[in-house]
C-alpha positions, 0 to 999 in steps of 0.5 A: 211597795213599802213606806219608810217608817221613821221616828219623826216623819215631818221634822227638818233641820234649818242649816245656813247655806255657806256664802249665801246671806239669808239662805238656809237648807231644810234637811230632813231629821227623821230620827230613828228609822224603824223600817226602810221603804221601797226605793223609788226608781225606774223598776218600781215606779207605780202605785200599790193599786197598780201592783195589786192588779198583778198580784204583787206586793212588797219588794216584789211589786216592781215594774219588771215583775209586773211585765213578767206577770202580764206576759206569763201564760197559764201553764207557764213554769217559772223558777224563783229564788224564794217562795212566791206568795202569789195565789196565781202561781202554784208550787210544782210539788205534785199536790192535788188542787181543785178544778173549780179553783183553777179551771183554766189550768185544769184544762191544760193539766188534764191534757198534758200532765195528768198522765202522771196522776197516781191512780190507786187500785183498791180491792173494795168488794169481794163478790159472793158469786162470780161477776159477769158484767157491770155498768154505771147509770142513774148515779149507781154502779150495778154489777151482776154475776153467777147464782143470781148475784146483783150488787150496787154502789153509789160511789164504788166504795160501799156495796150492797147485795140486792135480790135479783129474782134470778134465784140460783140462775146466772146473770150474764149481762146488764144494760140501761136505756129509756131510764130502765135497767135490764138484766138477762141470763140463764134459763131465759130469765129477764128482769127490769128495774127503774132504780137498780135496786128493786127488780121485777121478773119479765116474760121471755118469748123464747122461753128458757133459752139461755141469754148471753148478752143485751144491748140498748140502742136506737130506742130499743133493747135487744137480747140474744143468746143460745140461738140465732134469734133475739128478742127486743123491747122498748121499755124492758117490760114487754118483749117480742121474740123471733128477731132473726140475727142471720140464719143459715150455716155457718151463722146459725149458732149462739150469740155471745155479744151485742154492742151498739155504737154510731147508730148500729148494732154489731153481734159476735156469734159464738163458736161451735165444734164446726163453726167459728165465730162470725160478725153480723150488723143491724141498723135497727135491731131487727134486720141483720146482715153478715159483715166481714171478720177482721183478717188474721183474728182467731175467731175462737178467741174474741174478747171485747167489742166497743165503739169509742173515739169515732171507730169500732174496736175488736180485741182478741187473739191473732192467729199467729203465735197466740199474740194479742190483737186489736182491730179497728173499723171506721165504717161500722164494721164494713172493713177492719184494719189491725191497730197500731197501738203498742198494747196490741203486741206481745206473747199471749197478750189479752186486751180484755177491757177497752174503753174511753173514760173521761179523756183517758183511753183505758185497757187491761193487758195480760195473759190468760189466767194471769194478772192484767196490767192497767194501762191508759193513754191520752193520745193512743201513742204514749201508754202508761202502766198503773198497777195490776189486776188479777185477770180483769175482763170488764169495767164501768166508769163514772166521775173518776172512778173505775170499777173492774171485774177481776180475779176470775170474776171473784171480786170487784176492784175499784180505781179512784181519781178524784173528779173535782181535783187534778195534780200539779206536776212535780217539776224538779226536786232540785228546784224547790221554788218552781211554780206553774201559772194557774190563773183562776 
């Protein structure tokens, strides 16, 4: 509310009252009025102190506005006839704002409007060898690939090549557990590191058997590859061999992938000339048993296996038409059903990357040897597309940053979303004074 500013605030005229002896009126004689004050009426009859509690001042400090402010909820969108000077209300103009500054609004925006957040894909690092796998742990992205290539980055933007100790041998996979990184690969080579940058070679009890995969869970690492036997370790340094991951036809063949989730390991057995792929399961990494393969999956074309959002997902090709497929299991692989997610369908579609990162279900969707569409969803119903990646097949995530292996493994692609920021939606270009309530 504003005070009335006059030349003589306390001056009055004495004017006799006609017909009344010895009676006068005191009439204000303020002189020049420099500024009119706020008129007092039933709409604005409260003090500046009370108005300040609602973030109101000046002509906006009215009872009506205070009542409207008191009932507005965080996330409410209002339109005003002029620009609103109130830090509790933020213009709906697509701007980035701080999560720390607007924590209540951040919770709402993250689950509703953030699907409209622009996500920029940037080719940050051209790998010197074909990349095979990548993870994030201990504040570091670590990627591995052909010819012993190993690269690290603290932020996904600046990359450094490290000495892996593998020489020219391929590094096929990497895992982290018990505060240790472990890499495996061709010629039976294994190495471990406590910081991701300095590596020490370890002894493989299976000799030079090619290692295709490694996983950590239930307090132990398990690695496997060219035979149906695996090796285990609790510290990544000392390894024990001859873990029988199911013997006997048609399961006695190489193991391409082991994943851990919900207290169990699941292994994908690779195809051979006479034997298609198969799945096996273990609750401790030592004792394994066969579990069913999903119906109608092309066993020779399985791309990923991951446990997220309380279920297992397996991606691959459907037997009919070469279309892509995603299968789900809510009982640790005992039974599988075909997913109803809309990215599940399409001619020659391959869903190679699938994961749940920071509340976003992320996937790459594309045909063999072609560009992959980066798609994401919050509810697994509505999917949005954001850019393309050339033939992406693996990813790692940390604090709003995704790193994809793409380009046939020839490059790492970085996708950034500021972890400490979120986007206020653009409400309507025709309503420049639309605001969203963002109580701090």
